[in-house]
C-alpha distance (Angstrom), angle and dihedral (degrees) to the residues before:
residue distance angle dihedral
M1 . . .
L2 3.79 . .
S3 3.78 110.0 .
I4 3.79 116.7 -121.8
R5 3.77 98.1 169.1
G6 3.75 115.4 145.1
K7 3.81 90.6 51.4
K8 3.76 106.3 99.3
G9 3.78 100.8 -146.6
N10 3.81 133.8 -121.8
Y11 3.80 96.6 -89.0
A12 3.82 99.1 157.5
Y13 3.81 94.2 49.7
A14 3.81 95.3 42.7
C15 3.81 93.8 47.1
A16 3.81 90.6 49.9
R17 3.82 90.3 52.0
V18 3.80 90.7 49.1
R19 3.81 92.7 48.9
A20 3.80 87.9 57.7
K21 3.81 90.6 50.5
K22 3.79 91.8 47.3
S23 3.81 90.0 57.8
A24 3.83 88.2 60.7
L25 3.81 94.3 58.8
L26 3.78 114.9 114.7
S27 3.80 114.3 -93.5
K28 3.80 120.2 -118.1
D29 3.79 92.8 -110.0
N30 3.82 90.5 65.0
Y31 3.80 92.8 71.5
P32 3.83 97.4 64.6
K33 3.82 86.3 49.9
F34 3.82 90.8 53.1
L35 3.79 89.6 53.5
M36 3.81 88.7 59.3
M37 3.82 94.6 47.8
D38 3.78 131.1 81.2
L39 3.82 120.2 -125.4
N40 3.80 94.9 -94.2
E41 3.79 91.1 51.4
I42 3.81 91.1 50.1
G43 3.80 89.5 50.2
R44 3.81 92.1 51.6
F45 3.80 91.2 47.2
L46 3.82 91.8 52.1
G47 3.81 88.9 49.3
E48 3.80 88.0 65.3
T49 3.83 94.4 51.8
N50 3.80 135.2 61.6
Y51 3.82 86.5 -64.3
K52 3.82 90.6 68.0
T53 3.81 97.3 106.2
E54 3.79 95.3 53.7
M55 3.81 96.0 39.1
T56 3.80 91.2 51.0
E57 3.80 93.8 47.6
L58 3.81 93.5 49.5
A59 3.81 101.0 37.6
S60 3.81 94.2 89.2
R61 3.82 92.6 58.7
W62 3.79 105.3 28.9
E63 3.77 139.7 40.7
G64 3.78 141.6 177.9
V65 3.78 119.0 6.5
N66 3.82 93.1 -7.8
L67 3.80 92.0 56.2
I68 3.80 91.8 48.5
E69 3.81 94.5 47.5
L70 3.79 95.0 45.9
G71 3.78 94.2 42.4
T72 3.78 95.0 50.5
S73 3.82 95.2 43.9
R74 3.80 93.0 49.0
N75 3.78 90.4 47.0
L76 3.80 89.4 52.6
A77 3.80 91.0 51.2
R78 3.81 91.6 48.7
I79 3.80 93.6 49.2
Y80 3.80 93.2 48.2
T81 3.81 91.2 47.8
E82 3.81 89.8 50.8
I83 3.80 90.9 52.2
L84 3.79 92.1 51.0
G85 3.80 88.6 48.0
F86 3.80 95.7 58.4
T87 3.82 96.9 43.9
Q88 3.79 123.9 90.8
G89 3.79 141.5 -170.2
E90 3.80 120.5 -0.4
L91 3.80 89.4 -12.9
R92 3.80 90.8 61.8
E93 3.79 90.4 46.5
M94 3.80 92.1 54.2
I95 3.81 93.5 45.8
A96 3.81 91.5 47.8
A97 3.80 90.9 51.6
Y98 3.81 90.8 47.3
L99 3.80 90.8 51.3
G100 3.81 87.8 54.6
R101 3.81 83.0 86.7
W102 3.80 87.6 79.1
D103 3.79 92.6 55.5
Q104 3.80 87.9 53.6
L105 3.81 93.4 45.9
N106 3.80 93.9 45.4
V107 3.80 93.3 49.8
K108 3.81 89.7 48.7
T109 3.82 89.3 50.2
I110 3.80 90.7 51.9
L111 3.80 92.7 47.5
R112 3.80 91.6 48.9
G113 3.79 90.9 47.9
K114 3.79 91.8 52.5
Y115 3.80 91.6 44.0
Y116 3.80 93.7 53.3
G117 3.79 96.2 38.3
A118 3.81 98.2 -111.8
S119 3.77 118.4 167.9
V120 3.80 122.4 -105.5
E121 3.81 89.7 -109.6
E122 3.80 92.8 50.2
I123 3.81 91.3 51.8
R124 3.80 93.6 46.3
E125 3.81 91.0 54.1
D126 3.81 90.2 63.6
L127 3.80 98.0 47.3
V128 3.80 122.4 105.4
P129 3.83 110.9 -166.1
A130 3.80 94.9 -155.7
G131 3.82 98.7 123.2
R132 3.79 136.1 61.3
L133 3.81 90.8 -67.1
K134 3.78 104.9 80.1
E135 3.79 126.9 -155.9
D136 3.82 94.1 -88.9
D137 3.82 90.6 51.7
L138 3.79 91.7 50.4
I139 3.80 93.0 46.3
A140 3.81 88.8 52.6
L141 3.81 90.5 52.9
V142 3.81 93.2 45.6
S143 3.80 91.1 51.2
L144 3.81 91.3 62.1
N145 3.79 116.2 101.1
T146 3.80 105.5 -136.9
I147 3.79 142.2 29.6
T148 3.80 89.1 -115.3
E149 3.80 90.3 57.7
V150 3.81 90.9 48.6
L151 3.81 91.6 50.6
D152 3.80 90.7 49.3
A153 3.81 91.0 49.8
L154 3.81 93.0 51.4
K155 3.81 88.3 73.4
R156 3.81 87.7 73.4
Y157 3.80 90.6 58.6
D158 3.81 98.1 48.6
M159 3.81 90.6 -105.1
A160 3.80 99.8 107.5
V161 3.79 113.8 164.7
P162 3.84 111.5 -136.9
E163 3.78 118.0 -114.9
G164 3.80 91.8 -116.5
V165 3.81 90.9 58.4
R166 3.79 90.9 47.9
V167 3.80 90.4 51.4
A168 3.82 89.8 49.5
Y169 3.81 88.7 52.5
D170 3.81 91.6 50.6
K171 3.81 91.1 50.1
A172 3.80 96.4 43.5
G173 3.77 95.6 45.9
T174 3.81 89.5 -146.6
L175 3.80 134.0 92.2
Q176 3.82 93.3 -118.9
P177 3.84 97.2 100.8
L178 3.82 90.5 50.2
E179 3.80 94.6 45.7
D180 3.80 92.2 45.7
Y181 3.81 90.5 52.5
L182 3.83 92.3 49.1
D183 3.83 90.8 50.7
K184 3.80 92.1 51.6
L185 3.81 92.6 44.1
Y186 3.81 91.4 54.0
Y187 3.80 95.5 50.9
A188 3.81 93.5 42.3
R189 3.80 90.4 54.8
L190 3.79 92.7 43.4
L191 3.80 92.3 53.0
E192 3.79 90.2 46.8
A193 3.81 91.1 52.9
V194 3.82 94.5 55.8
N195 3.79 113.7 96.9
A196 3.82 100.3 -145.1
R197 3.81 91.2 -176.6
T198 3.80 90.2 78.5
K199 3.79 127.8 65.8
P200 3.84 94.2 -123.4
G201 3.80 88.8 48.9
R202 3.80 93.1 51.4
R203 3.80 91.1 50.0
F204 3.78 91.0 50.7
L205 3.79 90.7 46.7
V206 3.81 91.3 58.5
H207 3.80 89.7 52.4
V208 3.80 92.5 50.1
R209 3.81 92.6 47.8
R210 3.78 91.5 51.1
E211 3.78 89.7 49.7
I212 3.81 89.4 53.3
D213 3.82 89.3 51.4
E214 3.79 90.2 53.2
T215 3.80 92.1 47.8
N216 3.81 91.2 49.7
L217 3.80 91.6 47.1
Q218 3.79 93.6 52.7
T219 3.80 91.1 46.1
L220 3.81 90.0 50.8
L221 3.81 93.7 50.0
K222 3.80 93.3 44.2
L223 3.79 94.1 51.5
K224 3.81 93.0 44.1
L225 3.80 89.2 52.7
E226 3.81 88.3 51.4
G227 3.79 89.9 52.2
L228 3.80 96.3 -118.9
A229 3.80 116.0 167.5
A230 3.81 117.7 -104.1
E231 3.82 93.4 -116.9
K232 3.81 88.8 57.6
I233 3.80 94.8 44.3
V234 3.81 94.0 55.6
T235 3.82 91.3 60.5
Y236 3.82 88.9 68.7
F237 3.81 95.0 58.7
I238 3.82 115.0 125.6
E239 3.80 114.8 -147.9
G240 3.80 124.4 -132.8
G241 3.82 104.9 55.9
E242 3.79 125.6 148.1
E243 3.81 101.9 -132.6
L244 3.78 107.1 5.3
N245 3.81 112.0 69.8
E246 3.79 126.8 -179.0
R247 3.82 95.3 -97.7
E248 3.80 92.9 51.5
F249 3.81 90.9 44.8
A250 3.82 89.7 54.2
R251 3.81 91.2 48.1
L252 3.79 91.8 51.4
A253 3.79 91.7 45.7
A254 3.81 88.8 57.9
V255 3.82 97.6 55.0
E256 3.77 113.9 115.8
S257 3.79 102.3 -119.4
V258 3.79 144.9 13.3
E259 3.81 88.3 -114.4
Q260 3.80 91.2 57.5
L261 3.81 90.9 44.7
A262 3.81 91.5 54.4
G263 3.80 90.0 55.5
E264 3.80 92.1 49.5
L265 3.82 90.8 60.5
A266 3.83 94.0 67.8
K267 3.80 93.0 98.0
F268 3.80 94.8 59.9
S269 3.81 121.2 96.9
F270 3.80 93.2 -122.8
Y271 3.81 94.5 53.4
E272 3.82 98.3 96.1
D273 3.79 90.8 56.3
I274 3.81 94.8 50.7
K275 3.82 105.1 30.4
D276 3.82 95.0 98.5
A277 3.79 89.9 48.9
L278 3.80 89.8 50.6
E279 3.80 89.5 55.4
K280 3.80 90.2 52.8
M281 3.80 89.9 47.5
K282 3.81 89.6 58.0
E283 3.79 89.2 57.7
T284 3.79 101.2 38.4
K285 3.82 99.6 32.7
S286 3.81 85.6 -139.0
L287 3.79 127.8 123.1
T288 3.82 94.8 -151.3
E289 3.82 96.9 98.8
V290 3.80 92.4 46.0
S291 3.81 92.1 49.8
L292 3.80 90.9 51.3
A293 3.81 92.1 46.4
M294 3.79 91.6 49.1
K295 3.79 90.5 50.0
R296 3.81 90.1 52.4
H297 3.81 89.2 48.8
T298 3.81 91.5 51.6
L299 3.81 92.6 49.7
K300 3.80 91.7 47.6
Q301 3.80 92.4 50.0
A302 3.80 92.8 46.5
E303 3.80 91.7 51.5
T304 3.81 92.3 47.6
F305 3.78 93.9 51.6
S306 3.80 93.4 42.4
H307 3.82 88.0 60.1
L308 3.80 92.7 45.5
Y309 3.83 92.3 50.2
P310 3.82 105.4 29.3
L311 3.82 95.1 166.9
S312 3.78 100.2 51.7
V313 3.78 139.6 79.4
L314 3.82 90.1 -84.9
P315 3.84 99.3 80.7
I316 3.80 87.2 52.5
I317 3.80 92.3 50.0
D318 3.81 89.2 46.2
Y319 3.80 91.1 54.9
M320 3.79 93.2 45.0
L321 3.81 90.9 52.3
R322 3.80 91.3 48.6
K323 3.77 92.7 47.9
K324 3.80 90.2 50.9
N325 3.81 90.2 48.1
E326 3.81 90.7 51.1
V327 3.81 90.9 53.0
D328 3.82 90.5 45.9
N329 3.81 91.1 52.2
I330 3.80 93.2 49.1
R331 3.79 92.2 48.3
I332 3.81 92.4 47.0
I333 3.79 89.7 53.3
A334 3.80 92.5 47.2
R335 3.80 95.1 47.3
S336 3.79 92.7 43.7
K337 3.79 92.5 50.5
E338 3.79 89.8 48.7
S339 3.82 87.6 54.1
G340 3.79 93.3 46.7
L341 3.81 97.1 -116.5
D342 3.78 119.7 169.7
P343 3.85 113.1 -98.4
E344 3.82 91.5 -124.8
L345 3.78 90.6 55.7
I346 3.81 91.3 47.3
K347 3.81 89.6 51.5
R348 3.81 90.7 57.6
L349 3.80 90.4 55.3
L350 3.80 94.1 56.9
V351 3.81 127.1 92.2
I352 3.80 105.7 -146.1
């Protein structure tokens, strides 16, 4: 990415634009209404909101859950691209690096699709071209026949996978080594892009480090639930967190049980927001409640800091997280209705 550090960034203008976008987010009382609607009714409702452009464009080719999923994901990509387009200087650099998450997620989606034998159309439905890789780039990657061809092609997009990681993938027979590398690559580049010499940069850096902590925590819990050995778990650690360093991660990975691990997390700042979910995890042996609680914690923290620092990158990150959460909620409702899930169960899966 071309460096533009030294240029402060148009914080006041960009934050004003984002405040206007935030006012267009769906209100909380829309979600109970969605639970009472069928898929066609939800689609028509979205066509009268800020999703109108995408829903109208796609309505002639898609319907039901496919229309809702495609419309919301394309809307998300458009909104994020617009935000990047009206930012400047170091602010644009930070937002561009943050949106690199979508390159990572899209490549992982393509690799998973190839691994499980999904069709080109099925893979394309799950892509969100909101990062540096645009729709044409992603279509080119999806059109390739094998994972090996995709990995070779990533060199053209500055996402080359080292030979050692490719060998580990061949030996493991699973995508985990590739996905782990892509996760670490994203956060390494994001941390590198933050200019910590400026106040806005330092504020953003704290947010990124906390996000890394949360990612490491969920990885730790997931792998402990799966019964993975401590020496294997530590290889998935992502450097750069705020509270959870590599030594502490290794210590926690070595505890005897998930129950003991849950108790060891009491000293972390996020504990109060996830402790009830940790108790449920002990009973259910499922990470779902913890993931939802952590998402709520992240949204709460982002909103708090966006109010404390109204002319920084944080209000923009806060909006982007909320927009992503809105799309997630809509897609969860659509998929769950398609599967015939009970409305009360669907409600528990939402972050509102």
